[in-house]
MARDRENVO-605006 format. One line per 4 residues: number of its first residue (from 1); their letters; for each residue x, y, z of C-alpha. Coordinates in steps of 0.25 Angstrom, whole numbers. Example, Ala and Ser with C-alpha at 12.3 -4.5 7.8 and 13.67 -1.06 7.14 Angstrom:
BEGIN
1	AS	49,-18,31  55,-4,29
This chain:
BEGIN
1	MNRV	-66,-16,-69  -56,-21,-58  -52,-14,-44  -37,-13,-44
5	FITG	-28,-14,-32  -13,-12,-27  -9,-24,-22  7,-22,-21
9	IGLV	16,-10,-21  32,-10,-24  39,3,-21  54,7,-22
13	TPVG	55,22,-18  64,32,-12  58,30,1  58,14,2
17	VGAK	58,2,-6  45,-6,-5  31,-2,-2  32,-2,13
21	AAWD	46,7,14  41,17,4  27,18,10  34,20,23
25	GVTR	44,30,17  34,39,12  24,39,23  36,43,33
29	GVCG	40,53,23  54,48,20  60,57,9  66,48,-1
33	IGPV	75,58,-8  90,62,-6  102,64,-15  105,57,-28
37	TRFD	114,46,-25  116,39,-38  124,49,-46  130,64,-42
41	TTLF	120,76,-43  130,86,-42  127,92,-56  112,89,-53
45	KAKL	100,99,-49  93,89,-42  101,80,-32  90,73,-25
49	AAEV	82,61,-29  74,50,-22  82,37,-24  77,24,-20
53	KGFD	86,20,-7  87,6,-3  84,-2,-15  91,-13,-20
57	PADF	86,-20,-32  93,-33,-29  82,-34,-17  72,-35,-29
61	LDKK	79,-40,-43  90,-50,-48  104,-44,-51  100,-46,-66
65	LIRR	87,-38,-65  94,-27,-58  107,-26,-67  98,-26,-81
69	NDRY	88,-17,-76  88,-1,-71  84,4,-58  70,8,-61
73	CHYA	67,-7,-64  74,-12,-51  64,-2,-44  53,-8,-53
77	LAAA	55,-23,-51  58,-20,-37  45,-13,-34  37,-23,-43
81	RMAV	42,-34,-35  38,-27,-21  25,-25,-26  21,-39,-33
85	EDAG	27,-45,-19  18,-35,-12  6,-40,-20  9,-54,-15
89	IGAF	8,-58,-32  17,-71,-32  13,-71,-48  4,-65,-57
93	PDPY	-7,-76,-61  -9,-70,-75  3,-64,-80  -5,-57,-92
97	RAGV	-14,-51,-81  -3,-44,-74  4,-32,-79  15,-22,-75
101	IVGS	16,-7,-77  27,-1,-72  32,12,-77  44,20,-77
105	GIGG	45,36,-81  60,35,-86  63,20,-85  79,16,-83
109	METY	85,30,-83  96,24,-74  100,14,-85  98,24,-96
113	EEQH	109,34,-90  119,22,-87  118,16,-100  120,30,-108
117	TILM	131,33,-100  137,19,-104  133,22,-119  142,36,-119
121	EKGP	153,31,-111  155,16,-117  148,15,-130  135,9,-135
125	GRVS	140,-5,-133  140,-3,-119  126,0,-116  119,-10,-108
129	PFFV	110,-19,-117  100,-19,-105  100,-4,-107  86,-3,-114
133	PMMI	78,-12,-105  84,-5,-92  80,9,-98  68,6,-103
137	PNMA	54,11,-92  45,-2,-97  56,-12,-91  51,-10,-77
141	AGLI	38,-16,-81  45,-27,-91  53,-32,-79  42,-32,-69
145	SIQY	33,-40,-79  44,-50,-81  47,-51,-66  34,-55,-62
149	GIKG	29,-63,-76  18,-52,-79  13,-52,-93  2,-43,-93
153	LSYC	2,-29,-98  16,-22,-94  21,-9,-98  27,4,-93
157	PVSA	21,17,-92  30,29,-95  23,43,-90  34,51,-82
161	CATG	29,52,-68  15,46,-70  21,34,-74  19,25,-61
165	VHAV	4,30,-60  2,26,-75  6,13,-72  -2,10,-60
169	GDAF	-15,16,-68  -12,7,-79  -11,-5,-71  -24,0,-64
173	RNIK	-32,1,-76  -27,-13,-83  -31,-20,-70  -44,-12,-68
177	YGML	-49,-15,-83  -44,-31,-82  -33,-30,-91  -24,-34,-79
181	DVCV	-25,-41,-65  -12,-36,-58  -2,-25,-62  12,-21,-58
185	AGGS	11,-6,-59  20,7,-55  33,14,-59  47,14,-57
189	EAAI	59,24,-59  74,26,-57  76,39,-63  87,46,-53
193	TPIS	98,47,-64  107,58,-68  100,62,-80  86,61,-73
197	LAGF	90,69,-62  96,80,-72  84,79,-80  73,81,-70
201	GNMT	82,92,-64  85,99,-76  69,100,-79  69,106,-65
205	ALSE	59,95,-61  68,90,-48  69,97,-35  83,103,-32
209	SADP	83,102,-18  94,97,-11  85,93,1  79,79,0
213	QNAS	68,84,10  64,96,1  66,91,-13  53,82,-16
217	IPFD	43,92,-9  30,91,-17  20,101,-15  29,110,-7
221	RRRG	31,123,-11  46,122,-12  45,110,-22  55,112,-33
225	GFVL	55,98,-40  54,83,-39  64,73,-34  68,61,-42
229	GEGA	64,48,-37  65,33,-41  58,20,-37  46,11,-40
233	GIMI	32,9,-36  26,-2,-42  11,-9,-38  3,-22,-40
237	LESE	-11,-17,-46  -21,-29,-46  -36,-32,-49  -46,-34,-37
241	ASAV	-48,-48,-43  -32,-50,-42  -29,-44,-29  -41,-52,-23
245	RRGA	-37,-66,-28  -23,-63,-23  -28,-59,-10  -19,-46,-11
249	AVYA	-18,-35,-2  -21,-22,-7  -15,-8,-5  -25,1,-14
253	EVLG	-35,0,-26  -33,7,-38  -45,16,-41  -42,26,-53
257	YGAT	-31,30,-62  -31,44,-70  -20,48,-80  -19,61,-89
261	SDAV	-10,68,-95  -8,84,-95  -3,87,-108  3,100,-103
265	HITG	18,99,-102  28,88,-103  34,89,-88  24,100,-81
269	PDPE	10,96,-75  -2,103,-80  -3,115,-70  -18,113,-70
273	GGGA	-17,99,-65  -27,95,-75  -20,81,-79  -17,77,-65
277	SAAM	-31,81,-60  -37,73,-71  -29,61,-68  -33,61,-54
281	RMAL	-47,63,-57  -48,51,-67  -42,42,-55  -52,47,-46
285	DEAG	-64,45,-57  -60,31,-59  -61,27,-44  -74,35,-45
289	LSSA	-68,45,-33  -69,59,-32  -57,60,-23  -45,54,-16
293	DYIN	-39,54,-4  -24,56,-6  -15,60,-17  -1,53,-19
297	THGT	2,66,-28  12,66,-39  19,78,-31  33,79,-37
301	GTPL	36,91,-30  38,100,-43  33,113,-43  23,112,-54
305	GDKA	19,98,-53  15,98,-38  7,110,-41  0,104,-53
309	EAVA	-4,92,-45  -10,101,-34  -18,107,-43  -22,94,-50
313	IKKT	-26,89,-35  -34,101,-33  -41,101,-46  -44,85,-44
317	FRDP	-50,86,-29  -58,96,-23  -52,92,-9  -37,87,-13
321	PPVS	-34,76,-4  -21,74,3  -8,72,-6  5,69,-4
325	STKS	18,67,-13  27,55,-9  36,61,-19  41,70,-8
329	MTGH	47,57,-3  50,48,-15  54,59,-25  49,57,-39
333	LLGA	50,42,-44  45,47,-58  38,36,-65  38,28,-52
337	AGGV	31,38,-44  18,35,-48  20,19,-44  26,24,-31
341	EAAF	16,34,-27  3,26,-32  9,14,-21  11,24,-11
345	TALT	-3,29,-13  -8,14,-12  -1,14,2  -7,27,5
349	LRHG	-20,21,4  -17,8,11  -11,14,23  -19,28,24
353	LLPP	-7,36,26  -4,47,16  11,49,13  17,63,14
357	TVNY	22,74,6  36,75,14  44,88,15  33,97,13
361	KEPD	35,110,19  29,122,10  15,121,5  13,125,-9
365	PECD	-1,134,-11  0,128,-25  0,113,-20  -11,115,-7
369	LDVV	-13,101,-5  -12,92,8  0,85,4  2,78,16
373	PNAA	15,85,21  26,78,27  19,67,35  10,55,31
377	RPAK	-4,56,34  -14,45,37  -27,46,30  -40,39,27
381	LRAA	-39,36,12  -48,29,1  -41,34,-13  -29,41,-16
385	LSNS	-21,45,-29  -8,46,-33  -3,55,-44  8,55,-55
389	FGFG	10,64,-66  22,64,-76  30,73,-86  21,72,-99
393	GHNA	9,76,-91  6,62,-87  -4,62,-76  -8,49,-68
397	SILL	-16,47,-54  -20,34,-47  -31,32,-38  -30,21,-27
401	GKAD	-40,18,-17  -38,11,-3  -40,-4,-4  -53,-10,1
């Protein structure tokens, strides 16, 4: 079996574009949340979102790719390009030993809404012939494979908010067991659209706070829902032999992966935290470890979700380690969350610095964890978990170790 390392990171987030800028944002406690700017939210219950700022697709893509693809693909292609360049991969030596596993929870929702409006107002003859490829969630993975001539395993996991970690975990397993040498893995999402904001809002999943500093407040007693975010998090995973052959710099080692299902409810978590705890334990067991030094939590800021995750963490660890929720700054990136947060976890290990849970004011006795409140904290770290849990009861946890 192969050891697996993270050798490249590409990030498009509401707190910064590029790994350096995004990491600087979350360690400084920058809040990427603000009023929605893309459409009028007068009639909406939730009026805030975590939009990507300062992103120009023309910095990464040619005009044809921009015109013929949805925003979620723009983010994915940009993040993939940054990750490939960061890893120093000029070309993939054996294209059939390279793979792409990049998911999206929703896919081209912006395109879907735009083209439906055209259908209703102008008729079927005016719907774009690019509508279907622009909309489908697997197109980000397909475009990345085309862009880099990658001919091995390529697909798109779609498991709501667990998507990104499922992608990274599947890439890890394929390299560990010798099916691939290198894999581009992560998630992308661009679902800040009218129907998404309305749908999530009407199911009472979103924070209705008008104050960006008090909207995404995971583990705080005042929490009332998550804030919709967008972006992409993509990493290069590579076998030890491949990384050594190239003389690649390494962010972290992937040590273990756990994936389970709650089998309880279509949107709500298991209140006993059974499935989430089992996923964390699987990841630890695969690495032969009994504990971790830090957890980047799913931590969405929903009343039930944060409580259930706290229960799961206490069920898994006799002495729970420090935890934090970077969603307090980035909002919830849905299918991209796991990719972004796994990358943040790799950077946490590399720099020995725990990102904070910002705007934390009122501790909740039902979430009595060390949430690294409001300011980043230096720490000696050996291993760290990143959790992602999705609608449908999907649980995924990835365990990373400090690179040696």
